[in-house]
C-alpha positions as CSV (number, residue, x, y, z in Angstrom):
1,M,-62.5,7.4,-52.0
2,A,-65.6,9.4,-51.5
3,Y,-66.0,7.9,-48.0
4,K,-62.7,9.3,-46.6
5,D,-64.2,12.5,-45.2
6,F,-67.2,12.0,-43.3
7,S,-69.1,13.6,-40.5
8,G,-67.5,11.9,-37.3
9,R,-64.4,10.8,-38.7
10,G,-62.0,10.4,-36.0
11,K,-64.1,11.2,-33.3
12,V,-65.2,8.9,-30.5
13,A,-67.3,9.9,-27.3
14,V,-66.7,7.9,-23.7
15,V,-68.6,8.3,-20.8
16,K,-68.6,6.7,-17.5
17,T,-72.0,5.1,-16.1
18,S,-73.8,3.3,-13.4
19,P,-76.8,1.0,-13.4
20,A,-79.0,4.2,-12.0
21,T,-78.0,6.8,-14.8
22,V,-77.5,4.1,-17.6
23,L,-80.3,5.3,-19.9
24,E,-79.3,8.7,-19.4
25,D,-75.6,8.5,-20.2
26,V,-76.9,6.3,-23.4
27,G,-78.2,9.8,-24.7
28,K,-75.5,11.7,-23.3
29,V,-72.7,9.6,-25.4
30,M,-74.9,9.5,-28.3
31,R,-75.3,13.3,-28.2
32,L,-71.7,14.0,-27.5
33,A,-70.2,11.9,-30.7
34,G,-72.8,13.9,-32.5
35,Y,-75.1,11.2,-33.7
36,Q,-77.8,13.8,-35.1
37,D,-75.4,15.1,-37.4
38,V,-75.0,11.3,-39.4
39,I,-78.4,10.0,-38.6
40,E,-80.4,11.0,-41.3
41,P,-84.3,11.7,-40.2
42,S,-86.0,11.2,-43.3
43,A,-84.4,7.7,-43.6
44,N,-85.3,4.5,-41.8
45,I,-83.2,3.6,-39.0
46,S,-82.0,-0.3,-38.7
47,L,-81.1,-1.3,-34.6
48,K,-78.3,-3.7,-35.6
49,I,-78.7,-6.2,-32.7
50,N,-76.1,-8.1,-31.8
51,I,-76.8,-11.8,-30.2
52,S,-73.5,-13.6,-29.8
53,W,-75.2,-16.3,-27.9
54,Q,-78.9,-17.0,-26.9
55,V,-78.3,-17.6,-23.7
56,F,-77.8,-14.4,-21.3
57,Y,-73.9,-14.3,-20.6
58,P,-72.5,-10.7,-19.4
59,A,-71.0,-8.5,-22.2
60,C,-71.7,-11.0,-24.8
61,S,-74.9,-10.0,-26.6
62,T,-76.5,-6.2,-26.9
63,A,-77.7,-5.6,-23.4
64,P,-81.1,-4.9,-22.7
65,W,-80.5,-1.1,-21.0
66,Q,-78.1,-0.4,-24.2
67,L,-81.1,-1.1,-26.8
68,D,-83.3,0.6,-24.3
69,G,-81.2,3.9,-23.8
70,V,-81.2,4.5,-27.8
71,I,-84.4,3.9,-28.3
72,R,-85.3,6.7,-25.8
73,T,-82.9,8.8,-27.1
74,L,-83.9,8.6,-30.8
75,L,-87.7,9.3,-29.6
76,D,-86.8,11.9,-27.3
77,D,-84.8,13.9,-30.1
78,G,-87.8,13.8,-32.2
79,Y,-87.1,10.5,-34.4
80,D,-90.3,8.8,-36.2
81,R,-91.0,5.8,-34.4
82,E,-92.0,4.4,-37.6
83,K,-89.0,4.7,-39.4
84,I,-87.3,2.8,-36.3
85,H,-86.8,-0.8,-36.1
86,A,-84.5,-3.8,-35.2
87,S,-82.5,-6.5,-37.4
88,Q,-81.6,-9.4,-35.8
89,N,-79.8,-11.7,-37.8
90,R,-79.6,-15.9,-37.0
91,T,-76.1,-17.7,-37.3
92,V,-75.5,-21.7,-37.7
93,V,-75.3,-22.0,-33.9
94,V,-77.3,-18.8,-32.6
95,S,-81.1,-18.7,-32.5
96,A,-81.7,-14.9,-32.6
97,Y,-85.1,-15.8,-31.6
98,E,-84.1,-17.4,-28.2
99,G,-81.3,-14.7,-28.0
100,E,-83.8,-12.0,-27.8
101,V,-86.1,-13.5,-25.2
102,N,-83.1,-15.0,-22.9
103,N,-80.9,-11.4,-23.4
104,R,-84.3,-9.6,-22.5
105,L,-84.2,-7.4,-25.9
106,K,-87.9,-8.4,-27.1
107,P,-89.5,-6.9,-24.2
108,V,-87.6,-3.5,-24.7
109,L,-88.7,-3.7,-28.3
110,E,-92.5,-4.4,-27.1
111,Q,-92.4,-1.4,-25.3
112,H,-91.2,1.0,-27.3
113,N,-93.2,-0.4,-30.3
114,I,-90.8,-0.8,-32.5
115,G,-90.7,-3.2,-35.7
116,N,-88.8,-6.0,-35.2
117,I,-86.8,-8.0,-38.3
118,H,-85.5,-11.0,-38.5
119,I,-83.4,-10.9,-41.7
120,Y,-83.5,-14.7,-42.6
121,E,-87.1,-14.9,-42.6
122,P,-89.1,-15.4,-45.8
123,G,-90.2,-12.3,-47.3
124,I,-87.0,-10.6,-46.6
125,E,-85.5,-9.9,-49.8
126,W,-81.6,-10.3,-50.6
127,M,-80.1,-8.7,-53.4
128,R,-77.0,-9.2,-55.6
129,Y,-74.8,-6.1,-54.8
130,E,-71.6,-4.6,-56.8
131,P,-69.6,-2.5,-54.9
132,K,-68.6,0.7,-56.4
133,E,-65.2,0.6,-55.1
134,P,-62.7,-2.7,-54.9
135,L,-62.6,-5.1,-52.3
136,L,-60.1,-7.4,-50.5
137,V,-61.5,-10.5,-50.7
138,L,-65.2,-11.2,-50.5
139,D,-65.7,-10.8,-54.2
140,Q,-63.0,-14.1,-54.4
141,V,-64.8,-15.9,-51.5
142,Y,-68.2,-15.3,-53.1
143,P,-67.4,-15.9,-57.1
144,D,-71.5,-16.3,-58.1
145,G,-72.0,-12.6,-56.1
146,I,-72.2,-11.0,-52.9
147,Y,-75.8,-10.8,-50.9
148,I,-77.3,-8.4,-49.1
149,P,-80.5,-7.2,-47.4
150,K,-82.1,-5.5,-49.7
151,Y,-84.2,-3.2,-47.3
152,F,-80.6,-2.2,-46.0
153,V,-79.6,0.1,-48.6
154,G,-80.8,3.4,-48.0
155,E,-81.0,3.0,-44.3
156,N,-79.2,4.5,-41.7
157,V,-77.7,1.6,-39.2
158,I,-77.2,2.3,-35.5
159,H,-74.9,-0.7,-34.4
160,L,-75.2,-2.0,-30.8
161,P,-71.6,-4.1,-30.1
162,T,-70.1,-4.7,-26.4
163,F,-66.6,-4.3,-25.6
164,K,-65.1,-8.2,-25.6
165,T,-62.2,-10.0,-27.4
166,H,-62.6,-12.7,-29.9
167,V,-60.8,-15.8,-30.5
168,F,-60.5,-15.2,-34.3
169,T,-60.3,-11.1,-34.4
170,T,-58.6,-10.3,-31.2
171,T,-61.2,-7.8,-30.3
172,T,-65.2,-7.7,-31.8
173,G,-67.3,-4.3,-32.3
174,A,-69.1,-2.2,-34.3
175,M,-67.1,-3.6,-37.4
176,K,-68.1,-6.9,-37.1
177,N,-71.4,-6.2,-35.7
178,A,-72.3,-6.0,-39.6
179,F,-70.8,-9.2,-40.2
180,G,-74.2,-11.4,-39.5
181,G,-76.5,-8.6,-41.4
182,L,-74.9,-8.0,-44.5
183,L,-73.4,-11.4,-45.5
184,N,-75.9,-14.6,-46.7
185,E,-75.9,-17.6,-44.8
186,K,-72.4,-18.7,-45.7
187,R,-70.6,-16.3,-44.1
188,H,-68.7,-19.0,-42.0
189,W,-66.5,-19.2,-45.4
190,T,-65.4,-16.1,-44.5
191,H,-63.7,-17.0,-41.7
192,S,-59.9,-18.1,-42.9
193,V,-60.2,-14.2,-44.4
194,I,-62.1,-12.5,-41.5
195,H,-60.2,-9.4,-40.9
196,E,-60.1,-8.5,-44.9
197,T,-63.9,-9.5,-44.5
198,L,-64.8,-6.8,-41.9
199,V,-63.1,-4.2,-44.0
200,D,-64.9,-5.3,-47.5
201,L,-68.1,-5.0,-45.0
202,L,-67.4,-1.6,-44.0
203,T,-66.6,-0.5,-47.6
204,I,-70.1,-1.7,-48.9
205,Q,-71.7,-0.1,-45.6
206,R,-70.4,3.3,-46.5
207,E,-71.7,2.9,-49.9
208,I,-75.5,1.6,-48.6
209,H,-76.1,3.7,-45.6
210,P,-76.7,7.3,-45.3
211,G,-75.7,7.1,-41.9
212,I,-73.7,4.6,-40.0
213,F,-73.2,4.9,-35.9
214,A,-72.4,2.5,-33.0
215,V,-73.4,2.6,-29.6
216,M,-71.0,0.4,-27.5
217,D,-71.7,-1.0,-24.3
218,G,-68.8,-1.3,-21.6
219,S,-70.8,-1.8,-18.6
220,V,-69.6,-5.2,-18.5
221,A,-66.8,-6.3,-20.8
222,G,-65.5,-9.6,-21.6
223,D,-61.7,-10.9,-21.6
224,G,-60.8,-13.8,-22.8
225,P,-61.8,-16.5,-25.8
226,G,-64.5,-14.5,-26.8
227,P,-67.2,-14.1,-27.7
228,R,-68.8,-16.6,-25.8
229,A,-66.2,-18.2,-22.9
230,M,-65.0,-15.1,-21.5
231,R,-64.5,-13.7,-18.3
232,P,-66.7,-10.7,-17.3
233,H,-65.2,-7.6,-15.4
234,I,-67.6,-4.6,-14.5
235,K,-65.8,-1.3,-16.4
236,E,-69.0,0.9,-16.6
237,Y,-68.3,2.6,-19.8
238,L,-70.2,3.7,-22.5
239,M,-68.7,4.3,-26.0
240,A,-70.5,6.1,-29.1
241,S,-68.9,7.2,-32.5
242,A,-70.0,7.6,-36.3
243,D,-66.4,6.1,-36.8
244,Q,-66.4,2.5,-36.7
245,V,-62.6,2.1,-37.3
246,A,-61.9,4.8,-34.4
247,I,-64.8,3.3,-31.6
248,D,-63.0,-0.2,-32.4
249,S,-59.4,1.4,-32.2
250,I,-60.2,2.7,-28.5
251,A,-62.3,0.2,-27.0
252,Q,-59.0,-1.8,-28.5
253,K,-56.5,0.0,-26.5
254,M,-58.2,0.3,-23.3
255,M,-58.9,-3.6,-23.5
256,G,-54.8,-3.5,-23.8
257,F,-54.3,-3.9,-27.6
258,D,-52.4,-2.0,-30.5
259,P,-55.1,-1.2,-32.9
260,M,-52.4,-0.6,-35.2
261,Q,-51.3,-4.5,-34.9
262,T,-54.9,-5.8,-35.0
263,K,-55.4,-6.4,-38.7
264,Y,-58.5,-5.3,-39.4
265,T,-58.9,-1.9,-37.9
266,R,-55.4,-1.5,-39.4
267,L,-56.7,-1.9,-42.8
268,A,-59.5,-0.3,-42.4
269,H,-57.5,2.8,-41.4
270,E,-55.2,2.0,-44.5
271,K,-58.2,1.9,-46.8
272,G,-59.3,5.7,-45.7
273,L,-62.9,4.1,-44.0
274,G,-61.6,5.6,-40.6
275,V,-59.2,6.5,-38.0
276,A,-57.4,3.5,-36.2
277,N,-54.5,5.2,-34.7
278,P,-55.2,6.4,-31.3
279,R,-53.2,9.5,-31.7
280,D,-55.0,10.7,-34.3
281,I,-58.5,10.2,-32.4
282,E,-60.2,12.9,-30.7
283,V,-61.8,11.7,-27.8
284,I,-64.7,13.3,-26.3
285,G,-65.6,13.2,-22.3
286,E,-63.9,10.6,-20.0
287,D,-60.3,10.6,-20.2
288,V,-59.4,7.2,-21.3
289,E,-55.6,7.9,-22.2
290,K,-54.2,5.7,-19.3
291,V,-56.7,3.1,-19.5
292,N,-55.2,-0.2,-20.0
293,W,-57.4,-3.4,-18.8
294,H,-54.7,-6.2,-20.0
295,F,-57.0,-8.1,-21.4
296,Q,-56.2,-11.6,-23.2
297,G,-56.6,-12.0,-26.7
298,K,-54.8,-14.7,-27.7
299,E,-56.8,-17.4,-25.7
300,D,-58.7,-20.3,-27.0
301,T,-61.7,-22.8,-26.3
302,F,-61.6,-26.5,-27.3
303,A,-64.1,-25.6,-30.2
304,S,-61.8,-22.6,-31.2
305,R,-58.5,-24.5,-31.7
306,G,-60.0,-26.7,-34.0
307,Q,-61.5,-24.2,-36.0
308,K,-58.0,-22.6,-36.3
309,L,-56.2,-25.8,-37.7
310,I,-59.0,-25.6,-40.4
311,Y,-58.4,-21.9,-41.3
312,W,-54.8,-21.2,-40.9
313,G,-53.2,-24.4,-40.1
314,P,-52.5,-28.1,-41.3
315,L,-56.1,-28.9,-41.9
316,K,-56.1,-25.8,-44.2
317,P,-56.4,-28.2,-47.5
318,L,-59.5,-29.9,-46.2
319,E,-61.3,-26.1,-45.4
320,K,-63.8,-26.4,-48.3
321,A,-64.4,-30.7,-47.5
322,L,-64.6,-29.7,-43.8
323,L,-66.7,-26.5,-44.1
324,R,-68.8,-26.3,-47.1
325,S,-70.3,-30.1,-47.4
326,P,-73.0,-31.7,-46.0
327,I,-71.1,-32.8,-43.0
328,V,-71.1,-29.5,-41.8
329,P,-73.8,-29.3,-39.4
330,W,-71.9,-32.0,-37.4
331,S,-69.3,-29.5,-36.5
332,F,-72.4,-26.9,-36.0
333,L,-73.5,-29.6,-33.1
334,A,-70.8,-29.9,-31.6
335,S,-69.8,-26.5,-31.1
336,N,-73.4,-26.0,-29.6
337,L,-72.8,-29.1,-27.5
338,Y,-69.6,-27.5,-25.9
339,H,-70.6,-24.3,-25.4
340,N,-74.4,-24.6,-24.4
341,T,-74.0,-28.1,-22.5
342,Y,-70.2,-28.9,-21.1
343,W,-68.9,-25.1,-20.7
344,Y,-72.0,-23.3,-20.1
345,N,-73.2,-25.5,-17.0
346,R,-69.8,-26.1,-15.8
347,I,-68.5,-22.8,-15.9
348,G,-70.7,-20.3,-17.3
349,R,-73.6,-20.6,-15.1
350,K,-71.7,-19.8,-11.8
351,R,-70.2,-16.4,-13.3
352,V,-73.6,-15.5,-14.6
353,D,-75.2,-16.1,-11.0
354,E,-72.3,-13.8,-9.3
355,F,-72.9,-11.2,-11.7
356,L,-76.9,-11.3,-11.0
357,E,-75.8,-10.5,-7.3
358,T,-74.2,-7.1,-8.9
359,D,-76.2,-3.7,-9.3
360,W,-76.1,-4.1,-12.9
361,G,-77.0,-8.0,-12.5
362,K,-80.4,-6.6,-10.7
363,L,-80.4,-4.0,-13.7
364,F,-80.6,-7.0,-16.0
365,L,-83.3,-8.5,-13.8
366,S,-85.6,-5.3,-13.7
367,Y,-86.4,-6.4,-17.6
368,P,-88.7,-9.1,-18.5
369,G,-87.8,-12.1,-19.2
370,P,-87.3,-16.0,-18.2
371,A,-85.1,-17.1,-15.1
372,I,-81.9,-18.0,-15.8
373,S,-82.9,-21.7,-14.9
374,E,-85.4,-21.5,-17.5
375,Q,-84.2,-20.2,-20.6
376,H,-84.9,-22.3,-23.6
377,V,-81.3,-23.2,-25.2
378,S,-81.3,-25.2,-28.8
379,N,-78.1,-27.0,-29.3
380,M,-79.1,-28.0,-32.8
381,P,-78.1,-25.8,-36.2
382,T,-80.4,-23.0,-36.4
383,G,-81.2,-24.1,-39.9
384,E,-78.8,-22.3,-42.1
385,K,-77.7,-24.1,-44.7
386,A,-73.9,-24.9,-45.3
């Protein structure tokens, strides 16, 4: 495979940070990881923002200082502002328009005069893509063709994930950050084969992007039933890498998981898309060899337990009827009511209030945005067709 060898393969930079130094530390970790060897200056640069929840919740979505630091670093190093833009996707349960405001990301883009593309808006052309390399599952999930945003082809991409666990994939990071951007509105069809899907998406990325890079924020890390109902822990780490498999693997190891036992990183390793075995990864900067946070990646919420019964349990024969029919929006509404109304108000809001009393919380509040009590949150599905 042509993409087995690439600049930065098996190399991950790790830096300890603080609220006072985080913007400079983002630049430090990017340069340690050799991002300028990967991000081609002549091509556009897509900053792939991650909004896992439209409300602010620590460790859940791209942090404003994470986005701020990446943009400042690019501009300081001479990259053309006109070639840089954010890419944002909605999901069936999360509005990126609400999320970019509540998570205080939109003001960062406006401050730096950086373009902001919402992938699902009219005028954004999606094209049928024929992968050059064999795929594991996507051509079977979408027998009528795999469609991707046309403008992604030929662009660099910088992923902006956070350290957190996930109810379906144990952890989520750089590899899963492509899930929202590269798949069409029916991407929930892939949940039963989510690990293989992430590998296929990285295969496609290696074919369409001249440069792929990730900057992962671990100022706060999320443990438990992520990406929404997590327990936030202040950890003060930043990571960066051109190897999406390696950065996810070191994050997994720090969280207390074996990346060779996590299916999506192991499969990507076996396919030559990156390095998952920590023994073969060069970690530059902070020594994290003995870091183990003992996070729990197998916890579920009420909503995820029901989904797992459909994807991998006794309701599997009903998957198409339950998830590919006119009744689907009701399941999305139920998920939103559970997370946005019940869980957030009963459990999450207290955790947010406690976080806002910390130095990291005060840094978050220093960015413009609505008061937490004034966050706009819709419980209705965002409009994606089932």
